[in-house]
DSSP file (Angstrom, degrees, kcal/mol; ACC not computed):
  #  RESIDUE AA STRUCTURE BP1 BP2  ACC     N-H-->O    O-->H-N    N-H-->O    O-->H-N    TCO  KAPPA ALPHA  PHI   PSI    X-CA   Y-CA   Z-CA
    1    1 A X              0   0    0      0, 0.0     2,-0.0     0, 0.0     0, 0.0   0.000 360.0 360.0 360.0 127.6    0.0    0.0    0.0
    2    2 A X     >  -     0   0    0      1,-0.1     4,-2.3     4,-0.0     5,-0.2  -0.257 360.0-101.2 -78.8 172.6    1.5    3.3   -1.0
    3    3 A X  H  > S+     0   0    0      1,-0.2     4,-2.4     2,-0.2     5,-0.2   0.875 119.4  52.5 -63.2 -40.1    1.6    6.4    1.3
    4    4 A X  H  > S+     0   0    0      1,-0.2     4,-2.4     2,-0.2    -1,-0.2   0.935 112.2  44.9 -62.3 -47.1   -1.3    8.2   -0.3
    5    5 A X  H  > S+     0   0    0      1,-0.2     4,-2.6     2,-0.2    -1,-0.2   0.879 111.6  53.5 -65.5 -38.2   -3.6    5.1    0.0
    6    6 A X  H  X S+     0   0    0     -4,-2.3     4,-2.4     2,-0.2    -1,-0.2   0.907 109.6  48.5 -63.1 -41.3   -2.4    4.6    3.6
    7    7 A X  H  X S+     0   0    0     -4,-2.4     4,-2.5     2,-0.2    -2,-0.2   0.928 112.7  47.8 -63.7 -44.7   -3.4    8.2    4.5
    8    8 A X  H  X S+     0   0    0     -4,-2.4     4,-2.3     1,-0.2    -2,-0.2   0.905 112.0  49.8 -63.0 -41.2   -6.8    7.8    2.8
    9    9 A X  H  X S+     0   0    0     -4,-2.6     4,-2.5     2,-0.2    -1,-0.2   0.922 111.0  49.2 -63.3 -44.0   -7.4    4.5    4.6
   10   10 A X  H  X S+     0   0    0     -4,-2.4     4,-2.3     1,-0.2    -2,-0.2   0.918 111.3  49.5 -62.3 -44.3   -6.4    6.1    8.0
   11   11 A X  H  X S+     0   0    0     -4,-2.5     4,-1.6     1,-0.2    -1,-0.2   0.898 111.6  49.9 -61.3 -40.4   -8.7    9.1    7.4
   12   12 A X  H  < S+     0   0    0     -4,-2.3    -2,-0.2     1,-0.2    -1,-0.2   0.914 112.4  45.9 -65.4 -43.4  -11.6    6.7    6.5
   13   13 A X  H  < S+     0   0    0     -4,-2.5    -1,-0.2     1,-0.2    -2,-0.2   0.874 115.2  47.4 -67.4 -37.0  -11.1    4.6    9.6
   14   14 A X  H  < S+     0   0    0     -4,-2.3    -1,-0.2    -5,-0.2    -2,-0.2   0.708  87.1 104.5 -79.8 -20.6  -10.8    7.6   11.9
   15   15 A X     <  -     0   0    0     -4,-1.6     2,-0.5    -5,-0.2    59,-0.1  -0.392  68.8-135.6 -65.1 136.2  -13.9    9.5   10.5
   16   16 A X        -     0   0    0     57,-0.1     2,-0.1    -2,-0.1    -1,-0.1  -0.818  18.1-119.6 -95.2 124.8  -16.8    9.3   12.8
   17   17 A X        +     0   0    0     -2,-0.5    85,-2.9    83,-0.2     2,-0.3  -0.404  46.1 169.0 -60.6 135.6  -20.2    8.5   11.2
   18   18 A X  E     -ab  75 102A   0     56,-2.4    58,-3.4    83,-0.3     2,-0.5  -0.955  38.4-108.7-146.7 163.9  -22.6   11.4   11.8
   19   19 A X  E     -ab  76 103A   0     83,-2.8    85,-0.5    -2,-0.3     2,-0.5  -0.839  30.4-152.3 -95.0 129.6  -26.0   12.7   10.8
   20   20 A X  E     -a   77   0A   0     56,-3.0    58,-0.8    -2,-0.5     4,-0.3  -0.897  12.2-167.6-104.5 129.2  -25.8   15.9    8.7
   21   21 A X     >  +     0   0    0     -2,-0.5     4,-2.5     1,-0.2     5,-0.2   0.456  65.2  99.1 -89.4  -2.1  -28.7   18.3    8.9
   22   22 A X  H  > S+     0   0    0      1,-0.2     4,-2.2     2,-0.2     5,-0.2   0.922  83.9  43.4 -53.8 -53.0  -27.5   20.3    5.8
   23   23 A X  H  > S+     0   0    0     -3,-0.2     4,-2.7     1,-0.2    -1,-0.2   0.912 113.4  51.9 -61.5 -44.1  -29.9   18.6    3.3
   24   24 A X  H  > S+     0   0    0     -4,-0.3     4,-2.5     1,-0.2    -1,-0.2   0.880 109.1  50.8 -61.3 -38.5  -32.8   18.8    5.6
   25   25 A X  H  X S+     0   0    0     -4,-2.5     4,-2.4     2,-0.2    -1,-0.2   0.916 111.8  46.7 -65.9 -43.0  -32.2   22.5    6.2
   26   26 A X  H  X S+     0   0    0     -4,-2.2     4,-2.5    -5,-0.2    -2,-0.2   0.920 114.5  46.8 -65.0 -43.7  -32.1   23.2    2.4
   27   27 A X  H  X S+     0   0    0     -4,-2.7     4,-2.7     2,-0.2     5,-0.2   0.932 113.4  48.3 -64.3 -46.1  -35.2   21.2    1.7
   28   28 A X  H  X S+     0   0    0     -4,-2.5     4,-2.4    -5,-0.2     5,-0.2   0.930 112.8  48.1 -60.6 -46.7  -37.2   22.8    4.6
   29   29 A X  H  X S+     0   0    0     -4,-2.4     4,-1.8    -5,-0.2    -1,-0.2   0.931 112.8  48.7 -58.8 -47.0  -36.1   26.3    3.5
   30   30 A X  H  X S+     0   0    0     -4,-2.5     4,-1.5     1,-0.2    -2,-0.2   0.937 112.9  45.7 -61.5 -48.5  -37.1   25.6   -0.1
   31   31 A X  H  X S+     0   0    0     -4,-2.7     4,-1.8     1,-0.2    -1,-0.2   0.873 109.5  55.1 -66.6 -36.3  -40.5   24.1    0.7
   32   32 A X  H  < S+     0   0    0     -4,-2.4    -1,-0.2    -5,-0.2    -2,-0.2   0.890 114.9  40.5 -60.7 -38.0  -41.3   27.0    3.1
   33   33 A X  H  < S+     0   0    0     -4,-1.8    -1,-0.2    -5,-0.2    -2,-0.2   0.704 130.4  24.1 -83.0 -20.9  -40.6   29.5    0.4
   34   34 A X  H >X S+     0   0    0     -4,-1.5     3,-1.7    -5,-0.1     4,-0.7   0.372  76.7 118.7-129.2   5.1  -42.3   27.6   -2.6
   35   35 A X  T 3< S+     0   0    0     -4,-1.8     3,-0.2     1,-0.3    -3,-0.1   0.790  89.0  28.2 -55.6 -38.6  -44.9   25.2   -1.3
   36   36 A X  T 34 S+     0   0    0      1,-0.1    -1,-0.3    -5,-0.1    -2,-0.1   0.307 102.8  81.4-106.3  10.6  -48.0   26.7   -3.1
   37   37 A X  T <4 S+     0   0    0     -3,-1.7     2,-0.3     2,-0.1    -2,-0.2   0.735  96.3  25.1 -86.5 -23.7  -46.2   28.3   -6.1
   38   38 A X  S  < S-     0   0    0     -4,-0.7    -1,-0.0    -3,-0.2     2,-0.0  -0.872  86.6 -89.5-138.5 164.3  -45.9   25.2   -8.3
   39   39 A X     >  -     0   0    0     -2,-0.3     4,-3.0     1,-0.1     5,-0.2  -0.334  50.6-103.1 -67.3 161.2  -47.4   21.8   -9.0
   40   40 A X  H  > S+     0   0    0      1,-0.2     4,-2.5     2,-0.2     5,-0.2   0.912 120.2  48.9 -58.1 -47.5  -46.0   18.9   -6.9
   41   41 A X  H  > S+     0   0    0      1,-0.2     4,-2.0     2,-0.2    -1,-0.2   0.916 115.3  44.4 -61.0 -40.9  -43.9   17.4   -9.8
   42   42 A X  H  > S+     0   0    0      2,-0.2     4,-2.8     1,-0.2     5,-0.2   0.907 111.8  53.6 -68.7 -40.6  -42.4   20.9  -10.6
   43   43 A X  H  X S+     0   0    0     -4,-3.0     4,-2.3     1,-0.2    -2,-0.2   0.914 109.7  47.8 -59.1 -44.1  -41.9   21.6   -6.9
   44   44 A X  H  X S+     0   0    0     -4,-2.5     4,-2.2     2,-0.2    -1,-0.2   0.903 112.3  49.2 -64.8 -41.1  -39.9   18.4   -6.5
   45   45 A X  H  X S+     0   0    0     -4,-2.0     4,-2.2    -5,-0.2    -2,-0.2   0.919 112.4  47.5 -64.6 -43.3  -37.8   19.1   -9.6
   46   46 A X  H  X S+     0   0    0     -4,-2.8     4,-2.6     2,-0.2    -2,-0.2   0.858 109.6  54.1 -67.2 -34.4  -37.0   22.7   -8.4
   47   47 A X  H  X S+     0   0    0     -4,-2.3     4,-2.7    -5,-0.2    -1,-0.2   0.921 107.9  49.9 -63.3 -42.9  -36.2   21.3   -5.0
   48   48 A X  H  X S+     0   0    0     -4,-2.2     4,-2.4     2,-0.2    -2,-0.2   0.923 111.0  49.2 -61.1 -43.8  -33.7   18.9   -6.5
   49   49 A X  H  X S+     0   0    0     -4,-2.2     4,-1.9     2,-0.2    -2,-0.2   0.923 110.3  51.4 -59.4 -44.9  -32.2   21.8   -8.5
   50   50 A X  H  X S+     0   0    0     -4,-2.6     4,-1.8     1,-0.2     5,-0.2   0.917 110.0  49.1 -58.5 -45.5  -32.0   23.9   -5.3
   51   51 A X  H  X S+     0   0    0     -4,-2.7     4,-2.8     1,-0.2    -1,-0.2   0.913 109.0  52.3 -61.4 -43.2  -30.1   21.0   -3.6
   52   52 A X  H  < S+     0   0    0     -4,-2.4    -1,-0.2     1,-0.2    -2,-0.2   0.850 113.0  45.4 -62.1 -34.1  -27.7   20.6   -6.5
   53   53 A X  H  < S+     0   0    0     -4,-1.9    -1,-0.2    -5,-0.2    -2,-0.2   0.804 123.2  32.7 -77.9 -30.3  -26.9   24.3   -6.3
   54   54 A X  H  < S+     0   0    0     -4,-1.8    -2,-0.2    -5,-0.2    -3,-0.2   0.746  86.4 110.9-101.2 -28.2  -26.5   24.5   -2.5
   55   55 A X  S  < S-     0   0    0     -4,-2.8     2,-0.3    -5,-0.2    15,-0.0  -0.153  71.9-113.2 -57.5 139.9  -25.1   21.2   -1.3
   56   56 A X        -     0   0    0      1,-0.0     2,-0.7    16,-0.0    -1,-0.1  -0.588  26.0-148.5 -70.5 129.3  -21.6   21.1    0.0
   57   57 A X        -     0   0    0     -2,-0.3     2,-0.6    10,-0.1    14,-0.1  -0.909  10.0-153.3-103.2 115.5  -19.3   19.2   -2.3
   58   58 A X        +     0   0    0     -2,-0.7     9,-0.6    12,-0.4     2,-0.5  -0.783  19.0 173.1 -92.8 123.3  -16.5   17.5   -0.4
   59   59 A X        -     0   0    0     -2,-0.6     2,-0.1     7,-0.1     3,-0.1  -0.934  22.0-150.6-127.6 106.8  -13.3   16.7   -2.2
   60   60 A X    >   -     0   0    0     -2,-0.5     3,-1.7     1,-0.1     2,-0.0  -0.396  24.7 -93.6 -81.0 152.8  -10.7   15.4    0.1
   61   61 A X  T 3  S+     0   0    0      1,-0.2    -1,-0.1    -2,-0.1     3,-0.1  -0.360 110.4  16.0 -60.1 139.7   -7.0   15.8   -0.2
   62   62 A X  T 3  S+     0   0    0      1,-0.2     2,-0.3    -3,-0.1    -1,-0.2   0.303  93.0 135.2  78.8  -6.9   -5.3   12.9   -1.9
   63   63 A X    <   +     0   0    0     -3,-1.7    -1,-0.2     1,-0.2     3,-0.1  -0.539  30.3 176.1 -79.8 137.0   -8.6   11.6   -3.4
   64   64 A X  S    S+     0   0    0      1,-0.3     2,-0.5    -2,-0.3    -1,-0.2   0.672  80.0  46.5-103.7 -29.9   -8.7   10.5   -7.0
   65   65 A X  S    S-     0   0    0      2,-0.0    -1,-0.3     0, 0.0     2,-0.3  -0.974  83.1-171.0-112.4 121.7  -12.3    9.3   -6.8
   66   66 A X        +     0   0    0     -2,-0.5    -7,-0.1    -3,-0.1     2,-0.1  -0.740  26.4 103.7-117.5 161.3  -14.5   11.8   -5.1
   67   67 A X        -     0   0    0     -9,-0.6     2,-0.3    -2,-0.3    -8,-0.1  -0.022  28.1-170.8 135.1 124.3  -18.1   12.0   -3.8
   68   68 A X        -     0   0    0      2,-0.2   -10,-0.2   -10,-0.1     5,-0.1  -0.944  29.7-129.2-130.7 152.8  -19.7   11.8   -0.4
   69   69 A X  S    S+     0   0    0     -2,-0.3     2,-0.1     3,-0.1     7,-0.1   0.869  94.7  23.5 -68.0 -36.6  -23.4   11.6    0.5
   70   70 A X  S    S-     0   0    0      5,-0.5   -12,-0.4     2,-0.5    -2,-0.2  -0.396 105.3 -76.4-117.8-166.3  -23.1   14.5    2.9
   71   71 A X  S    S+     0   0    0     -2,-0.1     2,-0.3   -14,-0.1     5,-0.1   0.504 111.2  19.3 -77.0  -3.9  -20.8   17.5    3.4
   72   72 A X  S >  S-     0   0    0      3,-0.2     3,-2.0   -14,-0.1    -2,-0.5  -0.961 104.4 -60.8-154.4 167.7  -17.9   15.4    4.9
   73   73 A X  T 3  S+     0   0    0     -2,-0.3   -57,-0.1     1,-0.3     3,-0.1  -0.294 120.8   3.3 -57.5 135.8  -16.7   11.8    5.1
   74   74 A X  T 3  S+     0   0    0      1,-0.2   -56,-2.4   -57,-0.1     2,-0.6   0.643  91.8 140.0  61.6  19.4  -19.2    9.5    6.7
   75   75 A X  E <   -a   18   0A   0     -3,-2.0     2,-0.5   -58,-0.2    -5,-0.5  -0.842  39.6-155.1 -91.1 121.5  -21.8   12.3    7.1
   76   76 A X  E     -a   19   0A   0    -58,-3.4   -56,-3.0    -2,-0.6     2,-0.1  -0.849   8.0-137.0-102.1 124.4  -25.2   10.9    6.3
   77   77 A X  E     -a   20   0A   0     -2,-0.5     2,-0.3   -58,-0.2   -56,-0.2  -0.343  12.4-130.7 -76.0 160.9  -27.9   13.3    5.1
   78   78 A X        -     0   0    0    -58,-0.8     2,-0.5    -2,-0.1     6,-0.1  -0.803   5.9-146.3-108.0 156.0  -31.5   13.3    6.3
   79   79 A X    >>  +     0   0    0     -2,-0.3     4,-2.8     4,-0.2     3,-2.0  -0.787  16.6 177.9-123.7  84.5  -34.6   13.3    4.1
   80   80 A X  T 34 S+     0   0    0     -2,-0.5    -1,-0.1     1,-0.3   -56,-0.0   0.747  80.3  62.7 -64.4 -22.4  -37.4   15.2    5.7
   81   81 A X  T 34 S+     0   0    0      1,-0.1    -1,-0.3     2,-0.1     3,-0.1   0.650 117.9  28.4 -75.6 -12.7  -39.7   14.8    2.7
   82   82 A X  T <4 S+     0   0    0     -3,-2.0     2,-0.4     1,-0.3    -2,-0.2   0.748 131.9  17.0-110.3 -42.1  -39.5   11.0    3.3
   83   83 A X     <  -     0   0    0     -4,-2.8     2,-0.7     2,-0.0    -1,-0.3  -0.992  59.2-151.0-140.8 127.4  -39.0   10.5    7.0
   84   84 A X        -     0   0    0     -2,-0.4     2,-0.4    -3,-0.1    -4,-0.1  -0.880  19.8-151.7 -98.1 114.7  -39.4   12.9    9.9
   85   85 A X        -     0   0    0     -2,-0.7     2,-0.1     4,-0.0    -2,-0.0  -0.703   7.4-142.3 -87.2 134.1  -37.0   12.1   12.7
   86   86 A X     >  -     0   0    0     -2,-0.4     4,-1.9     1,-0.1     5,-0.2  -0.412  29.2-105.2 -84.0 168.1  -38.0   12.9   16.2
   87   87 A X  H  > S+     0   0    0      1,-0.2     4,-2.1     2,-0.2     5,-0.1   0.882 124.7  55.2 -59.4 -38.1  -35.6   14.2   18.9
   88   88 A X  H  > S+     0   0    0      2,-0.2     4,-2.3     1,-0.2    -1,-0.2   0.899 103.9  53.5 -63.2 -41.2  -35.8   10.7   20.4
   89   89 A X  H  > S+     0   0    0      1,-0.2     4,-2.5     2,-0.2    -1,-0.2   0.926 110.0  47.7 -57.5 -45.1  -34.8    9.1   17.1
   90   90 A X  H  X S+     0   0    0     -4,-1.9     4,-2.0     1,-0.2    -1,-0.2   0.871 109.4  52.9 -67.2 -36.5  -31.7   11.3   16.9
   91   91 A X  H  X S+     0   0    0     -4,-2.1     4,-1.4     2,-0.2    -1,-0.2   0.908 109.9  49.1 -63.1 -41.2  -30.8   10.5   20.6
   92   92 A X  H  X S+     0   0    0     -4,-2.3     4,-2.1     1,-0.2     3,-0.4   0.934 110.5  49.6 -65.0 -46.1  -31.0    6.8   19.8
   93   93 A X  H  < S+     0   0    0     -4,-2.5     8,-2.6     1,-0.2    -1,-0.2   0.884 113.6  47.8 -58.0 -38.4  -28.8    7.2   16.7
   94   94 A X  H  < S+     0   0    0     -4,-2.0    -1,-0.2     6,-0.2    -2,-0.2   0.730 121.2  33.4 -75.9 -23.3  -26.3    9.2   18.8
   95   95 A X  H  < S+     0   0    0     -4,-1.4    -2,-0.2    -3,-0.4    -1,-0.2   0.566  81.6 115.2-114.8  -9.4  -26.2    6.8   21.7
   96   96 A X     <  -     0   0    0     -4,-2.1     4,-0.0    -5,-0.1     5,-0.0  -0.361  61.4-136.1 -67.9 144.4  -26.6    3.2   20.3
   97   97 A X  S    S+     0   0    0      2,-0.1     2,-0.4     3,-0.1     3,-0.3   0.818  86.6  53.7 -72.3 -31.4  -23.6    1.0   20.8
   98   98 A X  S    S-     0   0    0      1,-0.2    -2,-0.1     0, 0.0    -3,-0.0  -0.873 122.0  -1.3-107.5 138.7  -23.6   -0.5   17.3
   99   99 A X  S    S-     0   0    0     -2,-0.4    -1,-0.2     1,-0.2     2,-0.2   0.936  85.2-171.9  50.2  57.2  -23.6    1.6   14.1
  100  100 A X        -     0   0    0     -3,-0.3     2,-0.5    -5,-0.1   -83,-0.2  -0.539  14.9-159.1 -79.2 142.7  -23.7    4.9   16.0
  101  101 A X        -     0   0    0     -8,-2.6   -83,-0.3    -2,-0.2    -5,-0.1  -0.979  20.3-129.2-122.6 116.1  -24.2    8.1   14.1
  102  102 A X  E     -b   18   0A   0    -85,-2.9   -83,-2.8    -2,-0.5     2,-0.5  -0.383  20.6-155.5 -63.9 138.1  -23.0   11.2   16.0
  103  103 A X  E     -b   19   0A   0    -85,-0.2   -83,-0.1   -12,-0.1    -1,-0.0  -0.979  15.8-124.3-120.2 125.4  -25.7   14.0   16.1
  104  104 A X        -     0   0    0    -85,-0.5   -10,-0.0    -2,-0.5   -86,-0.0  -0.342   5.3-145.0 -65.9 145.1  -24.6   17.6   16.5
  105  105 A X        +     0   0    0     -2,-0.0    -1,-0.1     2,-0.0    -2,-0.0   0.518  67.0 110.8 -86.9  -6.7  -26.1   19.4   19.5
  106  106 A X              0   0    0      1,-0.1    -2,-0.0     0, 0.0     0, 0.0  -0.293 360.0 360.0 -67.0 152.6  -26.2   22.7   17.4
  107  107 A X              0   0    0     -2,-0.0    -1,-0.1     0, 0.0    -2,-0.0   0.365 360.0 360.0-108.2 360.0  -29.5   24.1   16.3
């Protein structure tokens, strides 16, 4: 294994899986501003466009193949248009012993 791959592997192993609220914030903002302006199919398409324009694109140092689901390695986005997570759900994700996802305390 060369040095670059070893660094990438180490970063991947050390990254903590977490829940990212970024996508949920963008979707919520978009729907609050546009909910009755368009038909549902057009609204969904415009929301997707909005997400593509606003989403953080993570490109890590040393990476040749890039792309993350969220704004950082192992950051998992939430989908409020599909599932509404309660505060209790987020507490469980943050505290379960297996497959834990860190949840930020920021509002």
